[in-house]
C-alpha distance (Angstrom), angle and dihedral (degrees) to the residues before:
residue distance angle dihedral
M1 . . .
P2 3.89 . .
M3 3.69 112.3 .
N4 3.82 116.8 -89.0
L5 3.85 92.7 9.3
P6 3.91 110.0 141.1
P7 3.85 108.7 -113.0
A8 3.81 90.5 -120.1
L9 3.83 88.8 61.0
S10 3.66 98.7 47.9
P11 3.79 113.1 129.4
E12 3.97 85.3 -130.0
T13 3.81 85.3 76.5
W14 3.73 95.4 52.6
P15 3.82 124.4 100.2
F16 3.83 91.5 -126.9
D17 3.79 136.2 40.9
L18 3.83 123.9 -89.1
E19 3.76 90.5 -128.8
L20 3.81 89.3 68.7
L21 3.89 87.0 70.4
T22 3.85 118.6 79.9
P23 3.92 111.7 -154.4
P24 3.00 138.1 -84.4
V25 3.78 92.0 62.5
Y26 3.78 130.2 131.4
L27 3.68 137.3 -166.7
V28 3.78 111.3 -133.1
G29 3.82 145.6 171.2
G30 3.82 129.8 19.7
A31 3.74 96.9 2.9
V32 3.76 95.0 56.0
R33 3.91 91.0 42.6
D34 3.75 92.0 51.8
A35 3.72 94.0 44.1
L36 3.88 91.2 54.3
L37 3.88 87.4 47.2
G38 3.80 91.4 50.7
R39 3.75 91.6 -118.8
R40 3.80 119.1 151.9
S41 3.67 133.0 -163.5
H42 3.84 134.2 -169.6
Y43 3.84 86.1 -143.4
F44 3.86 116.3 64.2
D45 3.83 120.6 -145.3
L46 3.89 109.8 178.7
D47 3.74 123.7 -179.5
F48 3.86 120.6 -165.8
V49 3.73 127.4 -170.0
M50 3.85 117.4 -155.5
L51 3.80 130.3 -177.1
A52 3.79 90.5 -139.7
R53 3.86 143.7 3.3
A54 3.74 96.5 27.4
V55 3.69 98.6 148.2
K56 3.79 92.9 40.3
T57 3.84 90.3 51.9
A58 3.74 89.4 51.8
R59 3.78 94.0 49.5
K60 3.85 89.8 49.2
I61 3.89 94.0 50.9
A62 3.76 88.8 47.6
D63 3.79 93.4 50.9
R64 3.99 92.0 45.6
T65 3.85 95.2 46.3
K66 3.82 100.2 34.4
G67 3.81 87.5 -119.5
G68 3.88 123.2 152.2
F69 3.68 113.9 -96.0
V70 3.93 122.2 -145.9
L71 3.74 126.0 179.3
L72 3.84 102.9 -147.3
D73 3.70 100.4 176.7
A74 3.85 123.3 5.5
E75 3.79 95.3 -174.7
R76 3.84 95.9 50.3
Q77 3.81 90.4 34.8
I78 3.78 99.0 -121.4
A79 3.92 121.6 154.1
R80 3.74 136.0 168.3
V81 3.88 131.5 -145.2
V82 3.85 109.8 -153.8
F83 3.89 117.6 -150.8
A84 3.81 131.0 177.2
G85 3.72 92.3 -101.5
G86 3.87 101.9 36.8
T87 3.69 148.2 -43.3
V88 3.78 137.3 -78.3
D89 3.88 120.7 -155.0
F90 3.73 127.0 -159.3
A91 3.84 120.6 -163.3
Q92 3.79 135.5 176.1
A93 3.85 109.7 -119.0
F94 3.80 116.0 -103.0
G95 3.74 110.6 -112.9
G96 3.75 92.5 10.0
S97 3.82 97.6 -83.4
L98 3.75 136.2 82.7
E99 3.80 94.3 -124.5
G100 3.85 92.0 49.6
D101 3.81 86.5 53.2
L102 3.83 93.5 50.2
L103 3.72 90.9 48.2
R104 3.87 90.5 60.9
R105 3.75 96.3 54.2
D106 3.75 126.2 103.9
F107 3.79 109.9 -113.0
R108 3.76 134.5 11.7
I109 3.66 97.0 -116.0
N110 3.85 87.8 60.1
A111 3.84 95.0 49.0
I112 3.86 94.2 74.9
A113 3.76 116.5 114.0
C114 3.78 132.2 -168.4
N115 3.92 127.3 -153.6
P116 3.81 101.6 -138.7
F117 3.83 91.4 -160.3
T118 3.77 97.2 57.1
G119 3.90 103.7 17.8
E120 3.80 90.1 -122.6
I121 3.84 115.8 156.1
I122 3.80 110.1 -141.1
D123 3.86 110.7 -158.2
P124 3.81 111.7 159.2
L125 3.81 92.7 161.1
D126 3.85 97.3 48.3
G127 3.74 94.5 -117.0
Q128 3.73 90.9 158.0
T129 3.67 89.8 70.0
D130 3.85 91.0 55.1
L131 3.87 86.8 50.0
R132 3.77 89.7 56.4
L133 3.85 93.1 45.7
G134 3.80 92.0 45.8
L135 3.81 91.2 -124.4
L136 3.91 135.6 142.1
R137 3.74 106.6 -146.2
M138 3.84 123.5 178.5
I139 3.72 120.3 -124.2
S140 3.73 91.1 -142.4
R141 3.70 139.1 -22.7
S142 3.82 90.7 -118.5
N143 3.86 90.5 59.8
L144 3.71 89.4 59.3
E145 3.76 92.1 48.2
D146 3.75 91.2 51.6
D147 3.77 90.9 63.7
P148 3.79 112.6 12.6
L149 3.92 92.8 -167.9
R150 3.83 82.2 81.3
L151 3.73 87.9 72.5
L152 3.82 88.8 65.3
R153 3.74 91.5 39.0
A154 3.78 89.6 63.3
Y155 3.80 91.4 60.8
R156 3.87 92.4 43.5
Q157 3.86 91.8 50.1
A158 3.77 90.8 45.2
A159 3.84 90.1 55.2
Q160 3.85 94.8 43.7
L161 3.90 94.3 46.2
G162 3.79 99.1 34.1
F163 3.77 88.5 -122.4
A164 3.87 132.7 144.3
I165 3.82 124.7 -128.2
E166 3.69 112.7 -114.5
P167 3.89 111.8 -113.9
E168 3.80 99.3 -115.1
T169 3.84 91.0 47.1
Q170 3.85 90.5 49.8
F171 3.82 89.9 51.4
A172 3.70 91.6 51.3
I173 3.83 91.3 47.6
R174 3.82 91.1 54.9
E175 3.70 92.7 49.6
L176 3.81 92.6 48.0
A177 3.77 96.8 42.1
P178 3.94 92.9 105.3
L179 3.90 88.6 64.1
L180 3.85 89.6 72.5
S181 3.65 86.9 81.5
R182 3.79 90.3 74.4
V183 3.91 92.3 57.5
A184 3.81 124.1 98.3
V185 3.76 107.2 -100.8
E186 3.76 90.2 -132.8
R187 3.78 90.9 66.5
V188 3.79 91.7 43.9
R189 3.90 89.2 52.2
T190 3.80 89.1 51.6
E191 3.73 93.8 55.4
L192 3.81 92.1 43.5
G193 3.69 89.0 50.4
Y194 3.87 91.4 57.8
L195 3.79 89.9 52.4
L196 3.71 94.2 46.1
S197 3.88 92.2 50.7
N198 3.92 93.6 44.2
N199 3.76 118.6 95.9
N200 3.69 87.3 -140.1
G201 3.71 97.8 41.8
V202 3.89 103.8 94.3
P203 3.73 95.9 71.5
W204 3.82 89.1 52.2
I205 3.74 91.8 47.2
C206 3.69 89.2 53.5
K207 3.83 92.2 47.6
G208 3.87 89.0 47.7
C209 3.87 90.3 52.7
E210 3.81 90.8 49.1
D211 3.88 89.3 50.3
G212 3.77 92.6 49.4
L213 3.80 100.8 -109.1
F214 3.83 96.1 123.2
S215 3.82 100.8 31.4
I216 3.79 92.1 95.5
W217 3.76 91.2 62.4
F218 3.87 103.5 24.6
A219 3.75 110.3 31.3
S220 3.82 97.2 175.2
A221 3.69 101.7 36.5
I222 3.84 93.2 112.2
D223 3.85 87.2 65.3
R224 3.80 91.6 66.2
F225 3.81 102.4 43.9
D226 3.77 89.8 110.8
I227 3.86 87.6 65.6
L228 3.80 96.3 35.9
T229 3.78 95.1 54.6
K230 3.85 92.3 52.3
I231 3.75 98.3 52.1
D232 3.83 100.9 86.6
A233 3.85 91.6 46.8
C234 3.81 92.1 46.4
A235 3.88 89.6 48.4
A236 3.80 90.3 53.3
E237 3.77 93.3 46.9
L238 3.74 92.0 51.7
A239 3.81 93.2 44.7
A240 3.77 88.6 54.7
I241 3.86 91.3 52.1
Y242 3.77 96.6 38.6
P243 3.88 108.4 24.8
E244 3.86 91.0 178.4
L245 3.71 89.6 56.2
G246 3.82 92.6 46.4
K247 3.91 91.0 55.0
E248 3.88 85.9 66.2
F249 3.77 97.8 56.7
G250 3.91 91.6 83.0
R251 3.79 94.8 45.0
S252 3.79 120.9 115.9
I253 3.77 124.7 -129.3
R254 3.70 91.3 -121.1
D255 3.78 133.7 -5.2
T256 3.78 91.0 -108.0
I257 3.95 91.6 53.5
K258 3.73 113.7 62.5
T259 3.78 100.5 -169.4
P260 3.80 107.3 122.2
L261 3.82 116.8 -125.3
L262 3.79 91.1 -117.3
A263 3.81 90.4 55.2
I264 3.89 88.5 52.9
G265 3.78 87.8 56.1
K266 3.75 91.2 54.0
L267 3.82 90.7 44.9
A268 3.80 89.7 53.8
V269 3.71 91.2 52.2
L270 3.83 92.8 47.8
A271 3.80 89.0 55.2
N272 3.81 125.7 75.6
S273 3.67 116.3 -75.2
D274 3.76 91.5 -127.1
P275 3.85 102.6 85.4
T276 3.78 92.9 -144.6
I277 3.76 93.5 55.4
A278 3.74 91.4 41.1
E279 3.83 90.7 54.8
T280 3.84 89.8 54.7
E281 3.85 91.0 48.9
L282 3.84 92.3 51.1
L283 3.83 91.9 44.5
R284 3.86 89.7 54.6
L285 3.73 88.1 57.5
K286 3.81 90.5 48.3
Y287 3.79 97.0 -123.9
S288 3.74 114.3 170.2
N289 3.89 123.4 -91.3
A290 3.84 87.4 -110.9
E291 3.70 96.5 52.2
I292 3.84 92.5 44.8
K293 3.87 94.5 49.3
S294 3.82 89.5 48.6
A295 3.81 93.2 51.1
I296 3.75 92.8 43.8
E297 3.96 95.1 50.6
L298 3.87 86.3 50.9
L299 3.92 88.0 52.9
K300 3.82 90.9 46.9
Y301 3.81 98.5 48.1
L302 3.89 101.5 38.7
P303 3.85 92.5 72.3
Q304 3.78 91.0 47.8
L305 3.84 90.4 54.2
Q306 3.93 87.8 50.0
A307 3.81 91.8 46.3
Q308 3.79 101.6 62.6
P309 3.76 135.6 11.3
I310 3.83 110.7 -85.5
A311 3.68 88.4 -132.7
E312 3.88 89.4 64.8
M313 3.82 93.9 52.0
S314 3.84 109.1 117.7
L315 3.84 118.8 -125.7
R316 3.73 87.6 -110.5
E317 3.89 92.5 56.2
Q318 3.74 90.4 46.2
Y319 3.87 92.0 51.4
F320 3.80 91.3 51.9
L321 3.94 90.5 47.8
F322 3.85 91.4 54.4
R323 3.78 94.0 42.1
D324 3.83 93.4 50.5
V325 3.76 100.8 39.7
G326 3.85 94.7 40.3
I327 3.88 115.6 170.0
V328 3.81 92.9 -2.2
F329 3.82 92.0 69.9
P330 3.92 91.2 101.4
I331 3.84 85.9 61.4
L332 3.77 91.5 47.7
A333 3.82 86.4 57.5
V334 3.78 90.3 51.4
L335 3.83 92.8 50.5
A336 3.77 88.8 45.8
M337 3.76 89.2 58.9
A338 3.81 92.1 42.6
V339 3.86 90.0 57.8
G340 3.85 90.7 50.6
I341 3.82 106.8 -93.3
A342 3.82 109.6 143.6
V343 3.80 118.5 -113.0
E344 3.91 88.9 -126.0
E345 3.85 87.7 61.4
I346 3.78 95.4 47.5
A347 3.77 90.4 46.3
L348 3.82 92.3 83.9
L349 3.89 89.7 64.0
I350 3.88 94.8 36.9
N351 3.74 90.7 55.0
R352 3.82 91.7 50.9
Y353 3.66 92.8 47.9
L354 3.95 93.6 50.2
D355 3.78 90.3 47.7
V356 3.93 102.4 84.4
G357 3.86 87.4 -166.9
D358 3.75 95.5 56.3
I359 3.80 107.6 113.9
V360 3.77 95.4 -157.5
A361 3.77 94.0 57.0
H362 3.82 98.1 26.9
P363 3.77 108.0 27.7
T364 3.82 125.0 -173.8
Q365 3.72 130.1 -163.7
L366 3.80 122.0 -97.8
V367 3.82 87.6 -169.4
S368 3.74 139.3 6.7
G369 3.80 129.4 -127.3
N370 3.78 90.1 -108.6
E371 3.75 90.8 52.4
L372 3.75 90.2 53.3
M373 3.77 93.9 51.0
E374 3.82 91.9 48.9
S375 3.77 96.8 44.2
L376 3.85 96.3 44.7
N377 3.79 95.3 32.8
I378 3.74 92.2 -127.8
P379 3.83 129.6 146.2
R380 3.82 124.8 -109.1
S381 3.81 107.0 -84.5
P382 3.83 137.7 162.3
R383 3.82 83.2 -117.5
I384 3.84 90.6 69.5
G385 3.77 84.6 78.0
Q386 3.87 89.5 58.9
L387 3.70 92.1 51.2
L388 3.94 89.2 52.2
M389 3.78 89.1 50.2
E390 3.81 91.2 52.5
I391 3.75 91.5 50.0
Q392 3.82 91.6 47.7
L393 3.84 92.4 49.8
A394 3.80 91.7 47.4
R395 3.85 88.1 52.6
V396 3.71 93.5 48.5
E397 3.85 91.6 48.2
G398 3.96 89.8 49.1
R399 3.65 96.1 -113.8
I400 3.84 94.4 120.7
A401 3.83 131.8 22.0
T402 3.81 107.9 171.3
R403 3.88 141.6 56.7
E404 3.80 89.4 -112.3
D405 3.82 88.6 53.0
A406 3.82 90.8 52.7
L407 3.76 95.9 50.5
K408 3.91 90.1 48.2
L409 3.81 89.5 49.6
A410 3.79 92.0 50.4
S411 3.93 92.8 45.6
D412 3.81 89.3 49.4
F413 3.84 91.4 48.6
V414 3.80 93.1 51.1
A415 3.64 91.4 47.7
V416 3.78 93.7 54.6
Q417 3.80 93.1 38.9
P418 3.83 106.0 31.6
D419 3.80 90.0 162.3
L420 3.72 87.7 66.7
I421 3.89 90.1 82.7
C-alpha cells in the first residue's frame, strides 16, 4: 500500500489491479471524502480522473475483469465499469488538468483527490478543513448554476454526513432554487429518494421546502410539516411495540421498485392532501404507478381513520381498507399515529394485519370464478367479479363459512337478480 493512503482507498480493496492504470490518474470525489471521514460502505463507488485515455482505460479494465462497460458521455469522455459490488467511473479531466477539474466541482469536501500510486492527498481548496468542521461549502456560485441539481445534493449530503451547510452557500441555494425547474425530473426524484429513505432526511426536506427547492413539485408541503416531522419517531415507537410490523417499514412495494414503504409514507405527506392533486404532483415527478397508487391510498384512508373511531368501523369498511391499502398498511398505521390517533386505537387494525389467518385483513377465496360458472351454469361475464365480492363480504361479516355456503349465496343472488348475468 502506498504510504499515507487511507486503508479504505487501498488498491487492494478495488475490483481490479492497480497495474491496469497508467499514471497520471487520480481517485476523486465521494470515495476520497468518505475515506477521510472513516465512513465505510458495502457498495463501492469509485471515481477516477485521468488526463488522457479515460474511456480506453475503462474498456480495458472491463475486458480484463469481465465487468460491464457503459459509455456515459462520449463527448466528455466518461465511462463506467460495473461490478457485482459497485461501480467504477473514469472521466477525462475538465480543462486538461486535475486542479481545473477539481475547481469545477460542487462542494469543497468533494474536491479532494488522491494519487493511488503515491498515497498523496491533493486538496487545493482545503476541503479537509470543511470535513473537520462538518460543513458543506460551495466552490463557487457559478458551479451550482452550471448544474442546479447540486442545490438538492447539498441537502442530501448534509443528511447523509450529518453536516451543516455553510451560510453563504445556503444563501446562494435559496436564490438559485428556481433553476431546479430546468433539471430532469428523474434526477430530482433520485435526490428526493435519498432524503426520503435517510433517517436524517426529514429535517433537510423541511429546510429544502422552506428554501424553495421543492415548491415546484409540492406547493403545499409546508402545511404538513407537523405530520412529516413525526413520522420517524412514530415508526420507531410502533416498531418497539410491534417488532414484526417494524420489519416491514423498510420493505419495497415490488422487487423492481426500491423505494422503502416508510419513504412512500413520507412522500404521501409531502404531496397535496387532495388525492387527485397529489396524483398529478407525483405523475410530474414520474413516479411509478405502484408508488403513486400506494401514496394515494394512504391519502384516501388517513382522513377516514381520523373521521371516526376505528372501533366503530364495520367489518366491511375494514375489509376494503386492507384490500385497497395492501402492503403499505404498516405505514398507514404510522401516519395515523403521526396525526394523533392513539396506538391503542390503531391496535385493532394492526392485530388483524399481523394475524395471517384473519380473513378481514388477509381474505382467501371460498370459490373461484370458474367454480361459480360451472356450478351455476352461467357464462363468463364481468359480473362474476361482483358475485365473488358478495361472497367475500358475506364471509367477512360471518354470514357464510364454507364453499357450499358460498355457492348457495351466489345461486340465491342470481335468482333474485337474474339481470346480474
